[in-house]
N, CA, C and O of each residue as an XYZ file, in Angstrom:
440
protein
N      -1.898     48.522     42.648
C      -1.115     49.331     43.554
C       0.137     49.802     42.817
O       0.875     48.985     42.267
N       0.374     51.077     42.803
C       1.532     51.639     42.119
C       2.748     51.588     43.031
O       2.689     51.968     44.201
N       3.844     51.114     42.471
C       5.103     51.087     43.213
C       5.965     52.242     42.732
O       5.987     52.555     41.542
N       6.675     52.875     43.660
C       7.512     54.006     43.249
C       8.701     53.591     42.394
O       9.242     54.407     41.647
N       9.121     52.308     42.500
C      10.255     51.820     41.737
C       9.879     50.521     41.055
O       9.051     49.771     41.572
N      10.476     50.239     39.898
C      10.246     48.929     39.275
C      10.759     47.820     40.196
O      11.546     48.077     41.107
N      10.307     46.581     39.950
C      10.651     45.455     40.813
C      12.156     45.226     40.956
O      12.606     44.816     42.025
N      12.934     45.477     39.925
C      14.361     45.189     40.000
C      15.175     46.327     40.612
O      16.399     46.227     40.688
N      14.540     47.379     41.038
C      15.239     48.515     41.616
C      14.884     48.628     43.093
O      13.719     48.524     43.476
N      15.895     48.841     43.904
C      15.687     49.015     45.341
C      16.200     50.397     45.705
O      17.298     50.786     45.309
N      15.407     51.127     46.455
C      15.830     52.463     46.865
C      16.903     52.356     47.937
O      16.707     51.678     48.945
N      18.026     53.015     47.730
C      19.089     53.058     48.732
C      19.564     54.493     48.844
O      19.496     55.249     47.875
N      20.044     54.872     50.015
C      20.581     56.216     50.163
C      21.773     56.412     49.229
O      22.438     55.448     48.848
N      22.029     57.625     48.876
C      23.140     57.938     47.978
C      24.438     57.462     48.619
O      24.701     57.761     49.784
N      25.237     56.734     47.879
C      26.522     56.260     48.355
C      26.449     54.974     49.156
O      27.485     54.447     49.562
N      25.262     54.461     49.393
C      25.120     53.225     50.157
C      25.407     52.027     49.265
O      25.161     52.063     48.059
N      25.924     50.975     49.864
C      26.221     49.755     49.120
C      24.928     49.017     48.836
O      24.094     48.836     49.723
N      24.773     48.605     47.629
C      23.602     47.845     47.233
C      24.069     46.440     46.892
O      24.981     46.292     46.079
N      23.476     45.389     47.488
C      23.951     44.025     47.271
C      23.932     43.582     45.824
O      24.711     42.704     45.451
N      23.087     44.146     45.006
C      23.032     43.733     43.602
C      24.135     44.368     42.769
O      24.426     43.916     41.661
N      24.743     45.409     43.304
C      25.812     46.083     42.578
C      27.115     45.337     42.801
O      27.332     44.749     43.861
N      27.971     45.365     41.806
C      29.286     44.766     41.975
C      30.305     45.899     42.017
O      30.373     46.738     41.118
N      31.074     45.896     43.061
C      32.112     46.918     43.221
C      33.458     46.278     42.931
O      33.854     45.321     43.597
N      34.146     46.795     41.960
C      35.470     46.292     41.642
C      36.455     46.870     42.655
O      36.390     48.048     43.006
N      37.350     46.033     43.108
C      38.376     46.490     44.028
C      39.366     47.312     43.221
O      39.900     46.845     42.214
N      39.603     48.516     43.661
C      40.504     49.402     42.941
C      41.938     48.894     43.061
O      42.388     48.513     44.141
N      42.629     48.896     41.960
C      44.032     48.516     41.986
C      44.838     49.734     42.389
O      44.554     50.855     41.968
N      45.837     49.500     43.202
C      46.661     50.597     43.698
C      47.782     50.904     42.724
O      48.346     50.009     42.095
N      48.094     52.194     42.612
C      49.234     52.594     41.797
C      50.511     52.207     42.549
O      50.457     51.868     43.731
N      51.631     52.255     41.882
C      52.906     51.933     42.536
C      53.165     52.886     43.700
O      53.682     52.474     44.738
N      52.812     54.137     43.532
C      52.993     55.118     44.605
C      52.142     54.747     45.814
O      52.625     54.785     46.946
N      50.877     54.387     45.586
C      49.989     53.997     46.680
C      50.479     52.719     47.338
O      50.398     52.573     48.558
N      50.987     51.790     46.532
C      51.527     50.547     47.085
C      52.710     50.832     47.998
O      52.857     50.196     49.042
N      53.554     51.784     47.611
C      54.708     52.110     48.449
C      54.274     52.769     49.760
O      54.895     52.553     50.800
N      53.217     53.566     49.710
C      52.698     54.191     50.929
C      52.179     53.122     51.890
O      52.470     53.158     53.086
N      51.413     52.175     51.362
C      50.866     51.094     52.196
C      52.010     50.249     52.759
O      51.999     49.892     53.937
N      52.983     49.934     51.927
C      54.125     49.128     52.366
C      54.891     49.843     53.482
O      55.246     49.225     54.486
N      55.143     51.132     53.310
C      55.863     51.900     54.332
C      55.063     52.006     55.622
O      55.637     51.983     56.711
N      53.745     52.122     55.510
C      52.889     52.192     56.698
C      53.071     50.939     57.547
O      53.299     51.022     58.754
N      52.970     49.788     56.909
C      53.088     48.544     57.656
C      54.525     48.276     58.106
O      54.742     47.640     59.137
N      55.499     48.753     57.345
C      56.896     48.583     57.736
C      57.211     49.396     58.995
O      58.047     48.988     59.801
N      56.554     50.528     59.165
C      56.817     51.408     60.301
C      55.736     51.348     61.370
O      55.705     52.198     62.259
N      54.864     50.374     61.301
C      53.754     50.279     62.242
C      54.237     50.102     63.680
O      53.688     50.713     64.597
N      55.264     49.268     63.885
C      55.783     49.057     65.236
C      56.292     50.363     65.839
O      56.022     50.660     67.003
N      57.018     51.129     65.061
C      57.553     52.403     65.532
C      56.426     53.363     65.894
O      56.481     54.041     66.920
N      55.415     53.414     65.053
C      54.279     54.306     65.310
C      53.525     53.871     66.570
O      53.110     54.711     67.368
N      53.351     52.562     66.746
C      52.656     52.064     67.934
C      53.451     52.364     69.203
O      52.871     52.731     70.225
N      54.767     52.214     69.144
C      55.596     52.508     70.315
C      55.539     53.988     70.675
O      55.474     54.345     71.851
N      55.563     54.845     69.661
C      55.469     56.284     69.918
C      54.114     56.608     70.545
O      54.030     57.382     71.498
N      53.073     56.016     70.007
C      51.727     56.244     70.535
C      51.612     55.756     71.978
O      50.991     56.415     72.811
N      52.216     54.587     72.274
C      52.195     54.071     73.639
C      52.903     55.026     74.597
O      52.451     55.229     75.724
N      54.003     55.605     74.150
C      54.710     56.587     74.986
C      53.826     57.773     75.323
O      53.829     58.260     76.454
N      53.073     58.232     74.342
C      52.150     59.347     74.573
C      51.010     58.922     75.500
O      50.546     59.705     76.328
N      50.566     57.670     75.350
C      49.462     57.186     76.179
C      49.877     57.007     77.636
O      49.048     57.135     78.537
N      51.155     56.712     77.873
C      51.646     56.624     79.254
C      51.453     57.978     79.937
O      50.987     58.049     81.074
N      51.812     59.034     79.241
C      51.641     60.383     79.788
C      50.166     60.674     80.046
O      49.804     61.203     81.096
N      49.325     60.326     79.085
C      47.892     60.547     79.252
C      47.336     59.746     80.429
O      46.432     60.200     81.130
N      47.888     58.552     80.637
C      47.414     57.683     81.706
C      47.695     58.289     83.084
O      46.896     58.130     84.006
N      48.823     58.980     83.223
C      49.132     59.643     84.491
C      48.052     60.655     84.857
O      47.756     60.861     86.034
N      47.467     61.284     83.842
C      46.510     62.373     84.079
C      45.053     61.929     84.049
O      44.183     62.635     84.559
N      44.776     60.769     83.460
C      43.394     60.339     83.231
C      42.764     59.763     84.499
O      43.439     59.214     85.370
N      41.434     59.914     84.561
C      40.654     59.362     85.673
C      39.342     58.812     85.126
O      38.874     59.221     84.064
N      38.762     57.881     85.870
C      37.423     57.384     85.565
C      37.312     56.661     84.245
O      38.155     55.840     83.885
N      36.232     56.993     83.519
C      35.939     56.312     82.254
C      37.022     56.553     81.207
O      37.333     55.670     80.408
N      37.585     57.743     81.217
C      38.635     58.050     80.243
C      39.841     57.135     80.467
O      40.478     56.685     79.515
N      40.139     56.871     81.723
C      41.261     55.988     82.046
C      40.989     54.562     81.559
O      41.883     53.914     81.014
N      39.772     54.075     81.752
C      39.404     52.735     81.282
C      39.499     52.636     79.767
O      40.010     51.655     79.226
N      39.004     53.657     79.096
C      39.054     53.681     77.627
C      40.506     53.700     77.146
O      40.850     53.061     76.152
N      41.336     54.428     77.853
C      42.751     54.515     77.513
C      43.435     53.158     77.696
O      44.250     52.757     76.866
N      43.104     52.455     78.778
C      43.666     51.126     78.999
C      43.254     50.152     77.894
O      44.046     49.305     77.481
N      42.024     50.272     77.422
C      41.561     49.409     76.336
C      42.394     49.647     75.077
O      42.801     48.702     74.400
N      42.638     50.904     74.778
C      43.448     51.254     73.614
C      44.889     50.768     73.787
O      45.493     50.252     72.846
N      45.431     50.936     74.989
C      46.799     50.505     75.278
C      46.921     48.998     75.122
O      47.891     48.508     74.542
N      45.943     48.259     75.636
C      45.968     46.801     75.533
C      45.958     46.367     74.069
O      46.656     45.424     73.695
N      45.179     47.041     73.252
C      45.143     46.723     71.825
C      46.478     46.975     71.148
O      46.930     46.173     70.330
N      47.106     48.091     71.489
C      48.413     48.417     70.906
C      49.466     47.405     71.341
O      50.293     46.979     70.535
N      49.435     47.022     72.613
C      50.407     46.038     73.098
C      50.215     44.692     72.412
O      51.189     44.012     72.088
N      48.962     44.308     72.192
C      48.686     43.048     71.502
C      49.226     43.088     70.074
O      49.797     42.107     69.597
N      49.048     44.216     69.393
C      49.565     44.357     68.023
C      51.085     44.261     67.980
O      51.663     43.841     66.977
N      51.728     44.656     69.084
C      53.185     44.593     69.149
C      53.686     43.209     69.543
O      54.894     42.978     69.601
N      52.763     42.289     69.813
C      53.156     40.921     70.121
C      53.455     40.653     71.582
O      54.076     39.642     71.907
N      53.027     41.537     72.468
C      53.221     41.321     73.900
C      52.246     40.221     74.330
O      51.072     40.260     73.960
N      52.722     39.236     75.111
C      51.834     38.158     75.553
C      50.637     38.686     76.346
O      50.759     39.631     77.126
N      49.489     38.063     76.132
C      48.257     38.518     76.777
C      48.366     38.490     78.301
O      47.795     39.346     78.976
N      49.093     37.518     78.847
C      49.246     37.442     80.302
C      49.972     38.675     80.840
O      49.642     39.181     81.913
N      50.958     39.151     80.089
C      51.703     40.350     80.511
C      50.823     41.589     80.399
O      50.860     42.464     81.264
N      50.033     41.658     79.335
C      49.112     42.787     79.161
C      48.122     42.821     80.309
O      47.864     43.880     80.880
N      47.562     41.658     80.651
C      46.585     41.589     81.741
C      47.205     42.009     83.071
O      46.567     42.712     83.856
N      48.442     41.586     83.330
C      49.117     41.935     84.577
C      49.310     43.439     84.697
O      49.034     44.026     85.744
N      49.780     44.053     83.633
C      50.013     45.503     83.655
C      48.691     46.249     83.784
O      48.589     47.236     84.513
N      47.693     45.769     83.073
C      46.390     46.446     83.113
C      45.745     46.334     84.486
O      45.190     47.312     84.988
N      45.808     45.163     85.098
C      45.224     44.977     86.433
C      45.919     45.828     87.479
O      45.295     46.270     88.444
N      47.218     46.058     87.289
C      47.949     46.890     88.250
C      47.497     48.349     88.173
O      47.593     49.090     89.151
N      46.999     48.755     86.993
C      46.551     50.136     86.763
C      47.633     51.144     87.140
O      47.348     52.220     87.665
N      48.885     50.769     86.858
C      50.034     51.581     87.235
C      50.745     52.080     85.979
O      51.266     51.284     85.198
N      50.763     53.378     85.792
C      51.398     53.968     84.613
C      52.905     53.711     84.620
O      53.516     53.603     83.556
N      53.516     53.612     85.817
C      54.956     53.356     85.882
C      55.303     51.971     85.339
O      56.312     51.805     84.653
N      54.464     50.977     85.650
C      54.705     49.628     85.120
C      54.568     49.623     83.603
O      55.339     48.964     82.906
N      53.592     50.355     83.098
C      53.416     50.454     81.657
C      54.616     51.152     81.029
O      55.095     50.738     79.973
N      55.105     52.212     81.675
C      56.270     52.936     81.154
C      57.487     52.012     81.089
O      58.268     52.075     80.140
N      57.644     51.163     82.091
C      58.750     50.199     82.099
C      58.622     49.224     80.930
O      59.607     48.913     80.261
N      57.410     48.749     80.692
C      57.169     47.832     79.579
C      57.463     48.518     78.240
O      58.072     47.917     77.355
N      57.041     49.748     78.096
C      57.306     50.491     76.852
C      58.807     50.668     76.664
O      59.305     50.551     75.544
N      59.535     50.947     77.743
C      60.999     51.078     77.651
C      61.638     49.771     77.182
O      62.567     49.779     76.375
N      61.125     48.641     77.701
C      61.638     47.330     77.263
C      61.379     47.125     75.768
O      62.243     46.640     75.037
N      60.200     47.494     75.336
C      59.870     47.338     73.915
C      60.721     48.250     73.040
O      61.120     47.863     71.941
N      60.996     49.447     73.518
C      61.853     50.371     72.766
C      63.283     49.835     72.674
O      63.951     50.006     71.655
N      63.749     49.183     73.748
C      65.092     48.631     73.744
C      65.221     47.483     72.743
O      66.282     47.292     72.149
N      64.137     46.716     72.555
C      64.131     45.632     71.565
C      64.184     46.176     70.150
O      64.797     45.580     69.264
N      63.534     47.318     69.949
C      63.418     47.901     68.612
C      64.710     48.492     68.209
O      64.824     49.037     67.111
């Protein structure tokens, strides 16, 4: 029986990871390192800005979009270190005003 590939070769789609291949982790240049460092240094600010925008979206959202938005909001609040009990309380209330109040408190801390 003829095989299309020798035994040590496995067909994989172009660009797909092959377990037998070893991929070296690329080292970052100083410029790239500074970009990554600045990203994480400003992550809280970016999350707070995003939460502010999501409050506005929440006022307008309905149905599945609203649920998806709450999931995203809960994730952002968790990343900001808000206790899970507080996140659950705000989410269960489904009230954009309560969320806006929480975002204002977080902005005041920052």
